[in-house]
N, C-alpha and C positions, 0 to 999 in steps of 0.2 A: 627897764628901758622901753621906749616906744616900739610898737610892732613895725617891722620893716617889710615892705612889699618886694616881690621879685620884679626887677626891672629888666628892660631889654638888654642892658649891658651885662646883667647877671646871666641871662640866658646865652648870650654870645660867649661869655667866658666858659660856661659849662660845656657848650658844644666844642670849643677849642681844646679844653682839657681832655675831653673824651677822645677826640680825634688824634690827639698827640700821643696817647698811650699805645705803644705797639702791640700790646696783648689784647686790647679791647675788641678788635675785629675778630680775632680767633674765638674769644669767649662769646661774643655776640652770635657768631655762626653756630657755636655749640648750643647755647641756651635757647636759640630760636627753633631748634630741632630736637632737643632732648630735655628731660626733666632736670631741674636744678640739682636734686640729690644725686642723680647719675653723673653729672658733670663734676660735682664737688667730691664724689666718693674717693676716699683714700684707698687705693688698691693694695698698698702694703698692709694696711690693717686687715683687710679681707683675707689676704694670703697667709697671714701669720696667726689667724684665729681658727682653731679647730673646735670640735664639739666634745672631745674627750675630757673626762673629769677624774680626779683622784678619788672623789667620793660622790657616788650617784645613787639616789634612792629610788627613782621612778622606774617601775616596770609595768606601768599602766598607761592607758590612753588618756589624751587630753579631753577636756569638755569643750562645749561651745555655747557661749552666751548669746549667739546670733545677733539680731539687731536690737539689743537691749544694753543698758548700762549697769548690769548686775555683777561686774567683775569682782567687787568686794565680797558679795555673797558667794560667788563661784569659788574665789580663792579660799574663803573660810571653810566652805563645805569640802573643797578639795583637800584642805589640810586635815580634816577629820575623817575623810573617807578611807584613807590608807589603813588606819587602825580599825575602822569598821569592817573593811574587806578582809583583814586578817582574822578578826573574830568570827566573821561569817564563813571564813575559809573559801572565798571566791576570788576570782582573778580581777574582774572589773565590777565596780559598784559605784552608784551615784545616789546621793541624797536628792530629794525633790527641791530643786531651786525654785520652782513655782510656789511651793508651800511657804518657803522662807520669804519670798517676795510678797506674797499675799499679806502676810502678817506685818511685814515691814510697812506696807502701804496703808493698812488700816491704822496701825499705830502712828505712822507719820502724819496721817490726816488729823488725828486727835492732837498730836504734839503741835502741829501748825495752828490749829484752831485755839488751843489753850494759850499759845504765844500771842496770837492776835488779840485775844481777850485781855491779856495782861498788858498789852501796849495800846489799848483802845483810846487812851487819853492823848496819844501822840498823833501828829499829822501823818498822812500817808507818804509825804516826802521826807519824813524822818529817816535817816540812813538805815537804822535797824529795821524799821517797818518795811522800807523798800527792799531790803535784803530778804526778809521773810517772804514778801509777796513775789519776788523774782523767781524763786525756786521752791515753790510750795509743794510740788509733786514731781520729782524726778526719780531716777533709778539709783543714783549714786549713794555711797556711804563710806563708813570708816570701820575700823576694827571694833571699837567699843559698841557701835551700832549693831554689828553682826552678833556680838555676844548678847546684847540686850534682847534681840529677837529670839534667838534659840534658847536662851535661859528661861524666857517666859512661855514660849510656844512649842518648844521641842523640835524634833526632826523626824522625818519619815522618808522611806525609800522613794526613789523617783517613780516607781511603778504605782505607788499609792496616790500620787497626784502628779501626773505627767505634764509636760509642757503643752501650751495651747498656742494658737497663732498670735494671741496678744501678749503672752509671756515671752515669746521669742522675738516679737517686734512690738515694742511698747509705746511707740509714738502716738498713735491715735487714742489709746486708752489713757495715757498720761495727759493728753490735751483735754480730753473730756473731764478727767478728774480735776485738772486745774480750773476749768470753768466752774465746776461744782464748788470748789474751795474758795475761789475768788468771790463768787456770789455770796457764799456764807460769810466770808470775811467782811464784806460790806454790811451784811445784816447784823453781825455781831458788833461791829464798831458803832452802828447807828442805834442799837437797841439799848434799853436801860440795863444796868448791870444785873438785875435780878432775872432778866429774860434771856440772858446769853446762854445759860446752861441748856435750856430747851432747844435753842437754835443749834447748838453743837450736837446735841443728841439726835436731832432730826437729820442733820447733815451726815453724821456718821452712819445712820441707817441707809442713806442714799449711797454713800461710798461703799458700804458693805454690799449692797445690791449690785452696784457697778462692778466691783471686783469679782463677785460670784459669777456674774454674766460673762465676764472676760476670761477669768482664770479657772473657773470651776469652784465648787464649794469645798473648802478644806475639811477633811474627815476628822471627826472627833476620835474615832477609833478605826483601825483597819486590820484586816486578817492577814497575818504574816506567815508565809511558808516559802521555802526556797530549796534549791538543789545546789550543793557545793561543788567545787572543782573536781572532787573525787566521785562525783555523781551520787553522793549521799543525800537523801531527802531529810529535811528538817521542818518542823512546824511549831510555832510559838502561839498560834491562835490570835485572839483579839488583843491588840495593844493600843495604848494611847501614844501620841508623839513623844511625850516625856518618858514613858516606859521604854520605848524603842531607843531613845537617846541614852538613857541610863544603862541599858543592856549592851549597847554595841559601840559606844564612843568612849575609847580609853583616855582621851585627852580632855582635861577640864579646861574649857576655853576661858572660864572666869579667872583662872590662875595666870593667864597671859596678859601682860600689861603692854601698853603702847609706848615704845621708845621712838622719839623723833630726833632728827638732826636739823635744827633751825639755827644757822650760824649768825643771824642778825644780832647786832650789838644790843638790841632791846630785849633779847631773850637769852639771858645767861644760862650756861650749861648747869646741870645739876639741880634744876628747879622744875616744878610741874606747872602746866598751863592747861587752860580749857578755853573754849570759844563760846561766847554768849549765844544762847538759843541754838546750839548745835546738838542734835540728837534725834531720836525717833520714838523712844518709849518713855512716857512721862515719868514713871516712877523708877526708872533705871538709874544707876549711878551716872554722874556726868561724864561726858567724853573727856578724858584726861590724858595728857601727854607728859612724859618725862623726857626733857631735852638732854641729850647726851652727845659727846664728841663722836665724830665719825669712827675713830679707831675702836671705841667701845662698842658701837653698833655692829661693826664688821666682825669683831672678835666673837661676840655673842652669836651672831648669825652663822658664822663658820663653825663654831662649836656645836650649835644645834644640828646643823646638817651632818657634820662628821659623826655626831652621836646618834644619828638615825631619825631625826625629826625634821620634816619640812618647815619652812619659815614663810608665814604670811608677810608681805611687804607692799608698801605703796610708793609710787614713783611718778615722774613726769615722762610718760611712756614714749611720746613722739619725738623727743629730742635725740638727735644723733642716732637715729634708728634706721636700719635696713630691714623692712618688714618681710621682704621676699626671702632673704637669706636668714632672717631671724637673728640679727646681730646688733649689739649696742657697743659703742666705744665713744669715749669723750671726744676723740679727734676723728671720728668717722667721716664727717663732711667738713671740709675746710672752706667755709663760706667767706671768711676774711680774705683768703687769697683770691676768691672769685671777684669780690667787690672792692678789693684794694684798701681795706680798712681794718681796724682793730675791733673785734666783736667780743672782747675778753671780759665781760662782766663776770665777777665771781658769783658763787651760789647765793651769798647774802644779798648782793646787789640785784641779782635776777629776781629774788623774792620782793625786794623793796620796789623795783621798777616794773613789776607785773609781767616779767618775762617767763616766769616759771611758777608752777604749783603742782601739787599731787593730782594726777589725772586718772590713774589706773592702779589696780591692785592685782598681784599675782603671787606665785609661790616659788621660793627657792627649793629646788629638789636636788641640787648638786653643787659642789664647790671643788675647784682645782687648787690644792694647796701645795706650795713649794717651800719646804722648810718651815711649815706652819703658817705661811703668809698666803692669803688668797691671790690667785692669778686671774681667775675668771669664775663665773657662776653659771649654773644651769637653771633655767626658769621655765616653770610650767605655766603657760598662758591659757586663756579660755577663749581662744579665737578659732578653734577647730584644728584639723590636721593638715590643712592645705599648704602651709608655709613652714619655713624653718625645718627643724628635725622632727617631722610629724607633729608639729605644734609646740615643741620644746625649743626655747630660744637660748642663745649664748650671750652673756653679758661680760665684757672685759671689766676688770676691777676698776679701771679709771672711770667708768661710767657710774659705778656705785657711788663713788665720792661725790659726783656732781649732781646726780638726778634721783637718787633714792632718798626718800624723806622719812619713812617710818617702817618699823617692824613690830610684830607681836612676839614678845619674849617672856619666858617663865620668870616669875619673881625669884626663883631659886638660883638663877644665874646672875643676879645683880650683886655687886659688891655692897657692903654694909652702908656706905654713905648714900648710895642711890636708893637702897631700900628705905632708908630713913626719909629721903626726900618725898617718897610716895605718900607719907603720912602728913605732909605739909599741905596747907590750903593752897590750891592752885591759883596762879595769876589768871585773871579773866581777860582774854583778848576780845576785841570787838567782833561782832557777827560777820563782818566783811573781811576779816584777816585771812591772808592766803593759807594759813595753816588749818583753816576750817574747810578747805576745798574737799569735795567729795569725789572719790574714785568712781569712775564709770566704765 
């Protein structure tokens, strides 16, 4: 139908409708002096949610990603550090997040440049090329990308490559790296095919230099010694990152597969999916999801926590969240009541209409089970200790249904039909599909 302009009669009608509603003046007074979330907050949800759990694993401090989008790396390293701390017999331990980010970025630069070379025959306004150019160097990632980095480059303790001002606040470094990569993308696209490899090699030298300047040079080996919580001294001497990982990480991250809940009709359950040009390490296995019903995902997550293993997960973190209290609930903020309308898109529709996607990754470290059914979940975030329960958040189970998108789960916990699905060729989703969103 033809586009209709707003007329003076329309504006008069809108004014009269607003003035005729007896609640609008009260709400206007509230919203002109208080934040929307404070006005819409459901006090009953706050009052009925406590932090106790029937199963709780964490007895350690949270980490802090500072002003960076490394949540997926932090969550992955936090998953592995509990076992490492036990083997080292120490109370608090952290892997070097800076080391993992360094190698993610150099690998990601190569992945981007190879993708640009393979799409050089397409125009820059091709949707796939535009998607590649839009986010050529950010901090975000997914579970399979975490596995790809540590499987190739290993892990080291934080003391062997500590944080820098650029690892804790990545904006300026990333901006510079994007300029380097966008310039190289132009050169690769304009060059003859036989000249592209040399341009990529030269660009990677520049990226390596920039990363070393900002983050420090990653050690090929480091000297490892420590004192445990019983004040016993230990020395392993010189180790490579892979030797350290093999010695002190009891969980094989490669055995954990990514389960997602994508309820769109176009993505049937029980099948695998991948996203075109999603990844960071060129030779690593493709980022692959196994789409499962929510009941399956929750059962596996609850069984993992109850069995003593934290769970890496990705979600849409800002939805229905009280950051100060550290609380999530699907009905925490009643925006529909504020605006006098129905805002009830279901999860599938929110994906289809660009209202939701995965934005953040964290760790389940507790679950509150009542007769075997989850009531709420304890979450280790990577935003420091200032908020929530010293950085640990509480998620009511209703929120899990609506805003959790994926978990990393052991193959051994999957039923036979889902195990068989992992061997099938995945359906390839386009590069701009919301299931390719990167947790930051």
